[in-house]
Backbone bond lengths (Angstrom), bond angles and torsions (degrees), N, CA, C in turn:
res aa  C-N    CA-C-N  psi(-1)  N-CA   C-N-CA  omega(-1)  CA-C   N-CA-C  phi
1 X - - - 1.469 - - 1.495 110.26 -
2 X 1.331 117.25 147.47 1.470 121.26 175.19 1.519 107.47 -135.63
3 X 1.302 116.91 134.59 1.445 120.50 178.38 1.521 108.58 -93.69
4 X 1.310 116.25 126.47 1.457 120.24 178.72 1.504 110.56 -123.00
5 X 1.312 115.22 -170.12 1.462 118.95 -176.89 1.521 112.45 -67.63
6 X 1.324 116.84 -23.73 1.463 119.23 -178.98 1.505 113.61 -100.88
7 X 1.366 116.84 12.60 1.429 120.58 -179.72 1.506 113.90 114.04
8 X 1.290 115.90 -165.90 1.447 120.78 -177.09 1.536 109.70 -87.80
9 X 1.348 115.76 134.45 1.461 118.81 177.80 1.516 108.75 -118.49
10 X 1.319 115.12 144.18 1.454 120.35 -179.53 1.516 110.70 -86.77
11 X 1.303 115.97 143.32 1.460 120.15 175.98 1.503 108.77 -127.25
12 X 1.299 114.71 157.02 1.473 118.98 177.09 1.499 109.31 -63.83
13 X 1.333 116.71 144.65 1.452 119.45 -178.69 1.518 111.45 -75.02
14 X 1.307 118.05 -14.42 1.456 121.25 176.84 1.505 111.30 -92.30
15 X 1.324 117.55 140.47 1.469 119.72 -178.66 1.500 111.25 -68.21
16 X 1.310 118.01 123.15 1.457 123.93 177.14 1.501 108.66 -98.84
17 X 1.325 117.97 143.06 1.465 120.87 -179.66 1.485 110.85 -117.40
18 X 1.331 116.40 147.93 1.443 122.06 176.12 1.507 109.71 -89.83
19 X 1.308 115.86 148.69 1.476 119.48 177.34 1.505 108.91 -76.11
20 X 1.364 115.37 142.29 1.461 119.58 176.46 1.514 110.52 -75.44
21 X 1.329 117.30 -15.82 1.452 121.78 178.42 1.522 107.98 -105.64
22 X 1.313 116.94 102.87 1.466 119.05 -170.29 1.524 113.31 -66.71
23 X 1.334 117.84 -15.89 1.444 119.82 -177.17 1.531 111.19 -111.40
24 X 1.337 117.23 12.98 1.448 119.90 -170.27 1.517 113.58 -65.87
25 X 1.332 118.41 -28.47 1.470 118.51 -174.08 1.533 112.66 -130.00
26 X 1.310 117.13 5.06 1.447 118.83 -174.99 1.520 113.69 -124.79
27 X 1.316 117.43 20.48 1.452 120.91 -179.99 1.498 108.93 89.99
28 X 1.322 117.90 144.67 1.475 120.81 -174.16 1.501 112.67 -87.39
29 X 1.329 119.18 -18.27 1.466 120.55 -174.34 1.502 109.53 -92.42
30 X 1.328 116.75 132.04 1.460 122.58 176.53 1.530 107.38 -87.62
31 X 1.333 115.44 125.08 1.454 118.24 -178.93 1.530 111.02 -64.48
32 X 1.330 115.87 134.97 1.477 119.14 178.71 1.562 108.13 -76.70
33 X 1.331 112.83 157.59 1.450 117.80 -178.02 1.539 111.70 -60.26
34 X 1.353 115.07 -32.01 1.458 117.79 179.81 1.511 111.47 -63.14
35 X 1.319 118.05 -40.11 1.456 121.95 -178.79 1.525 113.06 -72.44
36 X 1.330 115.91 -13.62 1.478 118.49 -178.85 1.504 112.14 -89.46
37 X 1.314 118.89 2.64 1.454 121.61 -177.99 1.506 111.60 -74.03
38 X 1.323 119.36 -16.30 1.460 121.33 179.76 1.536 111.26 -100.05
39 X 1.324 117.36 -84.44 1.410 121.45 -178.83 1.536 112.11 -129.55
40 X 1.331 118.85 176.47 1.454 121.02 178.95 1.520 110.29 -61.60
41 X 1.331 118.22 149.65 1.455 121.07 176.08 1.556 110.16 -55.59
42 X 1.296 116.01 124.99 1.454 120.25 -171.65 1.507 112.84 -61.43
43 X 1.319 116.08 -39.48 1.487 119.88 -178.55 1.519 110.41 -60.23
44 X 1.325 115.43 -45.96 1.481 120.27 -178.79 1.509 110.74 -69.61
45 X 1.325 117.05 -39.91 1.473 121.45 178.28 1.506 110.89 -59.51
46 X 1.306 116.28 -44.50 1.465 120.93 179.52 1.536 110.78 -63.11
47 X 1.339 116.12 -40.10 1.451 119.10 177.88 1.534 110.90 -62.94
48 X 1.303 116.60 -42.44 1.500 120.31 177.97 1.520 110.37 -62.46
49 X 1.345 116.91 -40.58 1.458 120.15 179.40 1.510 111.43 -63.39
50 X 1.333 115.76 -37.53 1.476 119.39 178.16 1.515 112.89 -55.34
51 X 1.342 115.73 -30.94 1.445 120.38 -175.51 1.541 112.89 -112.84
52 X 1.314 115.43 14.47 1.466 119.53 176.61 1.529 114.11 69.05
53 X 1.329 117.56 26.21 1.450 121.60 -177.10 1.522 112.80 -114.04
54 X 1.330 117.61 20.27 1.457 119.88 -176.50 1.509 113.50 -64.18
55 X 1.349 117.66 -17.17 1.457 121.27 177.89 1.526 112.09 -63.85
56 X 1.323 116.16 -13.46 1.467 120.64 177.34 1.544 110.28 -58.50
57 X 1.333 114.61 -30.06 1.481 120.62 178.67 1.519 113.83 -95.49
58 X 1.329 117.57 13.18 1.450 122.00 -173.47 1.541 113.74 -56.34
59 X 1.312 117.73 -36.01 1.465 122.10 -176.86 1.515 112.44 -103.50
60 X 1.326 116.32 23.90 1.460 120.70 -176.29 1.555 112.84 -55.15
61 X 1.297 114.86 -45.13 1.482 118.36 -176.60 1.514 113.26 -64.43
62 X 1.316 117.14 -20.48 1.470 119.75 -177.67 1.526 112.12 -91.56
63 X 1.344 116.66 -5.93 1.481 119.55 -175.78 1.526 111.23 -88.35
64 X 1.307 114.95 151.38 1.469 120.35 171.76 1.506 107.66 -76.38
65 X 1.330 117.27 168.16 1.473 120.92 178.01 1.514 112.89 -59.30
66 X 1.317 116.53 -41.06 1.474 120.07 177.93 1.529 110.57 -63.84
67 X 1.316 118.05 -42.11 1.453 121.48 179.42 1.519 111.09 -66.31
68 X 1.306 117.40 -37.97 1.461 119.87 177.06 1.541 109.98 -63.52
69 X 1.311 115.47 -40.06 1.464 118.66 178.57 1.513 111.05 -63.50
70 X 1.311 117.79 -41.13 1.451 122.87 179.05 1.540 111.14 -64.91
71 X 1.324 116.86 -39.09 1.447 120.73 178.72 1.535 110.71 -65.62
72 X 1.322 117.68 -44.31 1.446 120.77 179.47 1.537 110.73 -61.80
73 X 1.325 116.99 -44.13 1.452 121.63 179.65 1.521 109.61 -62.45
74 X 1.334 117.30 -41.54 1.438 121.27 179.30 1.536 112.08 -61.72
75 X 1.297 117.18 -44.20 1.473 120.99 179.69 1.505 111.22 -65.31
76 X 1.336 115.68 -34.72 1.488 120.25 -178.30 1.532 112.25 -67.57
77 X 1.327 117.32 -16.33 1.454 119.72 177.43 1.523 113.16 -81.18
78 X 1.317 117.44 -11.12 1.453 122.75 -174.12 1.529 111.80 -93.96
79 X 1.290 115.54 132.85 1.484 121.05 171.92 1.530 107.09 -86.49
80 X 1.322 115.60 89.34 1.470 120.53 -171.67 1.505 112.43 -61.48
81 X 1.295 118.06 -40.61 1.487 118.95 -176.41 1.531 110.41 -66.68
82 X 1.326 117.33 -41.78 1.456 119.78 178.27 1.544 111.64 -66.19
83 X 1.324 115.34 -42.83 1.471 118.31 179.07 1.524 110.63 -62.18
84 X 1.315 116.59 -40.81 1.470 120.53 179.96 1.520 111.56 -60.46
85 X 1.349 115.86 -43.39 1.472 119.50 -179.45 1.528 110.19 -62.47
86 X 1.305 115.52 -44.38 1.474 118.68 -176.79 1.526 111.78 -71.21
87 X 1.332 117.04 -38.13 1.471 119.39 177.35 1.505 109.22 -63.50
88 X 1.344 118.67 -44.67 1.470 120.85 -179.63 1.525 110.54 -62.59
89 X 1.318 116.73 -38.56 1.461 121.01 179.12 1.519 110.02 -63.11
90 X 1.347 114.77 -45.06 1.471 119.31 179.92 1.520 112.35 -63.38
91 X 1.331 115.35 -45.26 1.467 119.05 -179.70 1.520 111.13 -66.69
92 X 1.328 114.76 -30.14 1.474 119.10 -177.47 1.516 114.25 -68.45
93 X 1.358 117.18 -25.43 1.436 119.35 -178.23 1.527 112.82 -91.16
94 X 1.344 117.32 -7.27 1.432 120.23 178.00 1.508 110.41 -67.94
95 X 1.304 115.47 131.42 1.440 119.81 179.72 1.516 114.15 88.74
96 X 1.332 116.38 -10.84 1.462 120.08 178.53 1.530 108.34 -76.28
97 X 1.337 119.31 123.74 1.452 120.20 -178.51 1.536 112.45 -60.84
98 X 1.315 115.61 137.85 1.464 120.46 178.72 1.492 108.63 -77.19
99 X 1.348 117.52 149.32 1.456 119.47 176.99 1.508 109.75 -65.63
100 X 1.323 115.32 151.98 1.465 119.70 -178.18 1.530 110.10 -61.75
101 X 1.305 116.25 138.61 1.475 120.97 179.57 1.530 109.02 -102.93
102 X 1.308 115.13 128.16 1.465 119.96 -179.63 1.530 108.38 -126.75
103 X 1.327 117.26 153.20 1.467 121.73 178.04 1.540 110.34 -59.37
104 X 1.325 115.16 146.86 1.460 120.36 174.99 1.532 107.46 -65.17
105 X 1.321 119.53 138.32 1.464 121.20 178.27 1.509 111.33 -53.90
106 X 1.310 116.59 135.68 1.471 120.89 -174.70 1.544 113.35 -56.63
107 X 1.346 119.21 -38.39 1.481 119.00 178.63 1.545 112.25 -62.62
108 X 1.300 117.70 -18.62 1.482 120.98 -178.69 1.514 112.94 -87.62
109 X 1.335 115.14 -6.79 1.498 120.00 -175.92 1.532 108.94 -104.33
110 X 1.329 114.57 134.50 1.454 120.21 176.81 1.520 107.59 -137.69
111 X 1.315 117.77 145.66 1.443 122.32 179.15 1.532 108.63 -122.81
112 X 1.318 113.78 158.35 1.476 119.31 179.96 1.542 109.38 -61.69
113 X 1.338 115.13 -37.29 1.463 120.13 -177.79 1.536 111.85 -60.26
114 X 1.348 116.33 -25.04 1.439 118.73 -177.40 1.541 111.78 -84.18
115 X 1.307 117.51 -5.96 1.449 122.07 179.64 1.513 111.30 -88.41
116 X 1.340 115.21 158.20 1.457 119.04 -179.43 1.531 109.67 -73.17
117 X 1.329 116.60 162.64 1.434 120.80 -179.95 1.548 110.70 -62.76
118 X 1.336 116.65 -36.38 1.448 119.35 179.44 1.533 111.87 -65.44
119 X 1.334 116.51 -39.54 1.449 120.00 177.98 1.522 111.30 -64.72
120 X 1.348 116.53 -42.45 1.464 119.52 -179.39 1.532 111.38 -66.18
121 X 1.309 116.22 -39.68 1.447 120.26 179.38 1.514 111.16 -66.31
122 X 1.339 116.32 -37.43 1.454 120.97 177.71 1.518 110.88 -63.01
123 X 1.331 117.08 -45.82 1.478 120.49 178.84 1.534 111.63 -65.32
124 X 1.329 115.87 -39.18 1.477 120.08 178.98 1.526 110.03 -59.45
125 X 1.313 115.83 -47.95 1.493 120.05 -178.94 1.505 112.23 -67.23
126 X 1.344 116.49 -36.10 1.473 119.59 175.71 1.512 111.27 -62.20
127 X 1.322 115.17 -42.17 1.458 119.57 -179.64 1.512 112.11 -64.89
128 X 1.330 117.66 -43.75 1.456 121.51 -179.82 1.523 110.65 -65.21
129 X 1.317 115.57 -38.98 1.471 119.11 178.79 1.529 111.25 -63.21
130 X 1.339 115.66 -44.23 1.470 120.65 -179.96 1.509 110.26 -63.19
131 X 1.323 117.13 -38.40 1.461 122.00 179.25 1.540 109.85 -65.35
132 X 1.339 116.13 -46.38 1.456 120.95 -178.40 1.477 112.91 -63.25
133 X 1.346 118.41 -25.48 1.441 123.34 -179.74 1.530 112.88 -90.45
134 X 1.312 115.70 3.05 1.466 119.24 178.98 1.485 114.82 74.56
135 X 1.339 116.56 21.61 1.487 120.89 -178.58 1.527 112.97 -86.58
136 X 1.333 116.74 -11.98 1.465 120.85 179.52 1.522 109.66 -124.78
137 X 1.325 114.93 149.69 1.463 121.06 177.66 1.529 108.23 -137.50
138 X 1.297 115.19 175.25 1.463 122.45 178.87 1.542 107.28 -113.94
139 X 1.335 116.24 131.46 1.473 121.88 176.70 1.526 108.29 -117.24
140 X 1.308 116.76 123.07 1.476 122.78 179.50 1.527 108.26 -117.29
141 X 1.316 115.87 125.64 1.463 122.03 177.47 1.535 107.81 -93.91
142 X 1.320 116.93 107.41 1.457 120.34 -172.40 1.526 111.56 -135.63
143 X 1.329 114.89 49.33 1.466 118.15 -179.77 1.504 115.19 -91.14
144 X 1.324 116.82 -10.15 1.489 120.62 -175.19 1.525 112.64 -92.47
145 X 1.320 113.25 150.82 1.474 119.69 174.75 1.516 109.13 -90.18
146 X 1.316 115.34 159.55 1.457 120.75 -177.08 1.505 113.12 -87.98
147 X 1.330 117.05 43.45 1.495 120.45 -173.79 1.533 110.63 -63.89
148 X 1.328 118.27 -37.14 1.458 120.76 179.09 1.545 111.53 -71.09
149 X 1.340 114.20 -16.34 1.470 118.53 177.12 1.498 111.71 -96.19
150 X 1.364 114.77 5.55 1.474 119.00 178.98 1.530 113.64 81.33
151 X 1.320 116.62 23.17 1.476 120.40 178.86 1.492 109.77 -138.53
152 X 1.352 114.84 146.51 1.478 119.78 175.79 1.506 112.57 -92.94
153 X 1.344 116.71 -1.86 1.463 121.36 178.00 1.520 111.35 -76.15
154 X 1.331 119.40 163.91 1.446 119.99 174.05 1.537 110.43 -58.27
155 X 1.323 115.46 146.85 1.457 119.49 -176.29 1.542 112.82 -57.61
156 X 1.321 114.44 -34.01 1.474 117.92 -178.01 1.512 113.14 -66.00
157 X 1.340 118.27 -20.08 1.464 122.13 179.60 1.514 112.04 -82.01
158 X 1.341 115.76 -10.24 1.478 120.67 -169.06 1.508 111.60 -74.16
159 X 1.309 115.55 136.91 1.481 122.33 173.04 1.532 106.62 -87.03
160 X 1.351 115.05 111.51 1.464 118.59 -173.14 1.526 112.26 -87.72
161 X 1.334 116.93 9.47 1.449 120.30 172.83 1.534 114.80 93.94
162 X 1.304 117.16 17.28 1.482 120.07 176.85 1.524 110.20 -70.86
163 X 1.320 117.84 151.48 1.467 119.01 178.95 1.525 111.61 -57.69
164 X 1.329 116.61 -30.35 1.457 119.89 179.69 1.522 113.34 -74.10
165 X 1.330 115.37 -19.72 1.490 119.24 -177.56 1.523 113.34 74.43
166 X 1.320 115.73 13.33 1.466 118.94 -176.51 1.522 110.76 -74.89
167 X 1.328 115.58 144.21 1.452 122.51 175.47 1.518 110.57 -81.53
168 X 1.317 116.33 166.62 1.474 120.09 179.03 1.524 109.76 -63.71
169 X 1.337 117.01 -38.35 1.483 119.66 177.88 1.527 110.10 -60.15
170 X 1.318 116.50 -44.12 1.466 119.68 -178.75 1.524 112.00 -64.57
171 X 1.327 116.80 -40.39 1.454 120.90 179.15 1.513 110.90 -60.98
172 X 1.339 116.70 -42.74 1.452 120.00 -179.63 1.533 109.76 -69.54
173 X 1.309 118.27 -40.71 1.453 122.19 179.65 1.536 110.43 -59.79
174 X 1.346 115.49 -42.54 1.460 118.71 -178.44 1.521 111.73 -69.87
175 X 1.306 117.97 -29.83 1.467 120.60 174.37 1.502 110.11 -67.29
176 X 1.335 117.10 -40.35 1.454 120.80 177.86 1.527 109.86 -62.92
177 X 1.324 116.96 -44.47 1.457 121.17 178.67 1.512 111.12 -60.17
178 X 1.348 116.76 -40.16 1.450 121.48 179.84 1.527 111.91 -64.38
179 X 1.321 115.50 -50.56 1.475 120.08 178.58 1.544 109.85 -62.87
180 X 1.291 116.67 -37.60 1.482 120.73 -179.41 1.538 108.96 -62.87
181 X 1.336 116.18 -40.32 1.454 120.38 178.68 1.525 112.07 -65.05
182 X 1.334 115.18 -43.11 1.468 119.43 177.80 1.529 111.13 -62.45
183 X 1.312 116.86 -41.18 1.459 120.75 179.54 1.515 110.28 -66.11
184 X 1.327 117.28 -39.31 1.462 120.79 178.14 1.511 111.88 -62.79
185 X 1.339 115.59 -41.17 1.467 120.06 179.23 1.516 112.76 -66.58
186 X 1.345 116.20 -23.80 1.466 119.69 -178.73 1.545 112.71 -83.79
187 X 1.343 116.92 -9.76 1.448 120.43 -179.74 1.515 109.42 -85.68
188 X 1.341 114.09 113.07 1.475 119.41 -175.46 1.536 113.87 -62.40
189 X 1.352 114.51 -37.32 1.449 118.02 -175.74 1.517 113.05 -81.09
190 X 1.342 118.35 6.12 1.441 120.30 177.41 1.491 113.22 88.30
191 X 1.329 117.34 -168.83 1.440 122.00 -172.90 1.519 113.69 -72.28
192 X 1.330 119.00 -12.11 1.464 120.74 -174.98 1.530 111.09 -61.10
193 X 1.316 117.35 -34.68 1.450 119.79 -177.38 1.535 113.88 -101.36
194 X 1.309 115.02 14.48 1.481 119.89 -176.66 1.500 111.61 -92.83
195 X 1.344 115.91 137.37 1.466 121.99 177.74 1.556 107.49 -115.44
196 X 1.337 118.56 120.45 1.461 120.51 179.23 1.542 112.38 -58.76
197 X 1.313 116.49 150.14 1.441 123.08 177.47 1.532 109.85 -66.94
198 X 1.309 118.04 128.76 1.468 119.72 178.75 1.533 107.83 -93.83
199 X 1.315 113.70 138.88 1.463 121.34 -175.98 1.543 108.32 -116.13
200 X 1.319 116.00 114.70 1.455 122.44 177.52 1.540 107.96 -98.61
201 X 1.309 117.02 124.27 1.468 121.06 -179.00 1.527 109.77 -120.15
202 X 1.327 115.30 113.89 1.468 119.52 178.24 1.515 109.44 -85.94
203 X 1.339 115.62 121.01 1.447 122.54 175.54 1.509 109.92 -107.40
204 X 1.315 116.11 -171.18 1.452 121.22 173.10 1.537 108.76 -136.98
205 X 1.313 119.16 171.17 1.459 119.91 176.75 1.539 112.29 -57.42
206 X 1.347 118.61 -20.00 1.430 123.31 -178.01 1.537 112.02 -86.99
207 X 1.336 116.77 -20.05 1.486 119.96 -174.74 1.507 114.81 -124.59
208 X 1.323 118.19 -9.47 1.466 120.48 -170.42 1.504 112.78 -60.42
209 X 1.321 118.26 -54.36 1.475 120.47 -175.72 1.513 111.19 -63.49
210 X 1.336 117.99 -44.05 1.461 120.72 -179.33 1.547 111.96 -64.99
211 X 1.341 115.55 -34.57 1.473 119.40 -179.90 1.517 109.90 -67.95
212 X 1.329 116.13 -46.91 1.478 119.91 179.83 1.526 111.36 -60.56
213 X 1.321 116.49 -43.59 1.453 119.36 -179.13 1.534 111.08 -65.43
214 X 1.340 117.09 -37.79 1.454 121.53 179.56 1.519 110.42 -60.22
215 X 1.332 116.67 -43.90 1.449 120.63 178.44 1.520 111.93 -67.86
216 X 1.292 117.61 -38.46 1.468 119.92 178.70 1.547 111.05 -64.63
217 X 1.336 115.73 -44.50 1.462 120.01 179.67 1.521 112.08 -59.89
218 X 1.344 114.69 -37.62 1.469 119.33 -177.69 1.526 113.15 -96.25
219 X 1.346 115.03 16.75 1.464 121.46 175.68 1.535 111.90 51.28
220 X 1.320 114.42 40.57 1.459 123.70 172.82 1.534 110.74 59.70
221 X 1.324 116.81 22.23 1.476 121.72 174.37 1.511 113.63 55.04
222 X 1.335 116.96 32.39 1.448 120.80 176.87 1.521 113.59 95.20
223 X 1.310 117.48 -12.01 1.466 120.72 176.43 1.539 109.67 -83.53
224 X 1.321 116.13 163.49 1.459 120.66 175.92 1.492 108.07 -81.18
225 X 1.328 117.46 141.51 1.469 121.87 -178.62 1.530 112.30 -59.42
226 X 1.366 116.28 -33.67 1.463 119.27 -176.85 1.525 113.76 -80.93
227 X 1.322 118.22 -1.69 1.471 119.35 175.32 1.538 111.26 -99.71
228 X 1.327 115.82 9.23 1.480 121.58 176.99 1.524 108.43 -119.88
229 X 1.319 117.01 128.47 1.468 121.17 176.73 1.535 108.49 -119.96
230 X 1.320 116.86 121.85 1.460 121.54 174.63 1.544 109.09 -98.11
231 X 1.315 117.73 136.07 1.439 121.23 175.01 1.519 108.67 -146.28
232 X 1.351 114.45 149.24 1.474 119.86 -173.50 1.519 111.80 -96.63
233 X 1.340 115.03 140.58 1.446 121.24 169.46 1.530 107.51 -83.34
234 X 1.327 115.66 172.35 1.464 119.25 178.97 1.507 112.94 -85.96
235 X 1.313 116.84 -178.30 1.450 122.47 175.45 1.528 109.90 -124.05
236 X 1.327 115.66 161.64 1.466 121.06 179.24 1.504 108.04 -134.80
237 X 1.337 117.88 153.97 1.460 119.91 175.62 1.523 111.55 -66.48
238 X 1.288 116.59 142.19 1.476 120.30 172.64 1.516 106.80 -82.21
239 X 1.329 116.25 139.25 1.446 120.65 -178.89 1.507 111.81 -129.58
240 X 1.318 116.73 157.41 1.456 123.02 176.81 1.521 108.35 -76.47
241 X 1.330 116.96 175.92 1.454 120.72 -179.61 1.533 111.89 -65.66
242 X 1.352 116.17 -19.74 1.463 117.25 176.71 1.529 112.08 -101.13
243 X 1.332 116.82 14.09 1.439 120.40 172.22 1.513 118.31 88.75
244 X 1.336 117.83 10.10 1.449 121.36 -179.95 1.529 111.25 -88.95
245 X 1.344 115.40 142.03 1.454 118.34 178.77 1.528 111.35 -61.03
246 X 1.320 116.53 141.25 1.429 122.94 173.53 1.532 108.26 -98.78
247 X 1.334 115.54 135.90 1.451 119.51 -177.75 1.520 110.81 -95.20
248 X 1.309 116.85 126.90 1.467 121.48 174.99 1.533 109.14 -71.91
249 X 1.331 114.73 -42.37 1.456 121.74 173.41 1.532 104.53 -137.30
250 X 1.330 119.58 170.37 1.478 119.45 178.65 1.529 112.81 -60.89
251 X 1.286 118.72 -13.14 1.478 120.44 -177.51 1.542 112.54 -125.02
252 X 1.310 116.87 15.68 1.461 119.73 177.02 1.548 111.51 -146.25
253 X 1.329 114.52 129.55 1.478 119.77 177.26 1.520 108.22 -74.64
254 X 1.312 116.37 132.45 1.475 121.09 178.02 1.496 109.94 -65.99
255 X 1.315 117.56 137.46 1.466 122.81 -179.83 1.495 110.20 -132.87
256 X 1.314 115.81 157.90 1.446 122.31 177.66 1.524 108.90 -141.96
257 X 1.347 119.06 163.46 1.446 120.53 175.70 1.532 110.49 -58.63
258 X 1.341 115.75 145.63 1.440 119.41 -172.73 1.549 115.03 -84.21
259 X 1.311 116.07 26.48 1.454 120.27 174.43 1.519 114.70 81.47
260 X 1.320 115.92 177.02 1.475 120.62 179.17 1.529 112.74 -58.59
261 X 1.326 115.13 -28.66 1.471 119.31 178.93 1.527 112.42 -64.33
262 X 1.365 115.91 -16.04 1.453 119.04 179.66 1.499 112.93 -64.73
263 X 1.338 117.92 -13.16 1.460 120.79 179.63 1.520 110.82 -63.96
264 X 1.330 117.54 -27.11 1.480 119.28 -175.26 1.525 112.26 -75.62
265 X 1.331 116.51 -25.26 1.446 119.45 173.93 1.529 109.87 -98.48
266 X 1.315 117.57 -33.41 1.441 119.65 179.46 1.506 115.64 -65.95
267 X 1.337 115.48 -27.35 1.483 119.00 -178.35 1.503 112.05 -62.00
268 X 1.318 118.09 -22.45 1.474 119.55 -178.62 1.530 111.95 -72.78
269 X 1.335 116.96 -9.37 1.452 119.27 177.08 1.508 111.34 -87.95
270 X 1.342 117.26 -4.93 1.457 120.37 -178.91 1.557 109.51 -68.63
């Protein structure tokens, strides 16, 4: 679900992906504004009909020429065939009973507390060594807005009411600094062979600018700017429970971040 200016919109529970080729399935020619003065581009209209999305053009007659042009361009960014497959798959699993869930067999479960002190110390030192060598990093998925918290800012900017007034971003940054310090202390040869922990932060088109500015204002919470990488996840169309596109405006399909799974496509922007 995503809360927008017009209320709450439903999205498919399955992650939908946008095509990297905006013209891959909707015709390669962009309709000129002059040709939009009559009716919707026939090629695009037929494509929408193929997938039951022709309602996207429902308010065509009420749009200005510029708005029609924006709507056509917006639709051309969507890989309709891929979206249709994923929407159908998502709708197909609704109502299907989930398999029974049972506890994991006790012999298969082990806790750190059950291990010897020597084993725990060995793992601790292995972890610090790997961190000091730059073999480990931190990945934070931060593409969502804090709408359920009553804020339109990124969730990481939110003050959760701690006595310190620290934001979630600051709390995580301070943990990284703490672990970084422990790893540095574990390096016998000193700081010369130490590699700072790199922090990858996945944002979305809705949170990217605000997130970057927040870090700049707070001077990256004591971390170096070059040890933080921001990258954006993709967006997906919002759909109704029966799989129809929801319109953010009469000339724009509503979209939302494509979920935590967006990290697998978003990482290629790093």
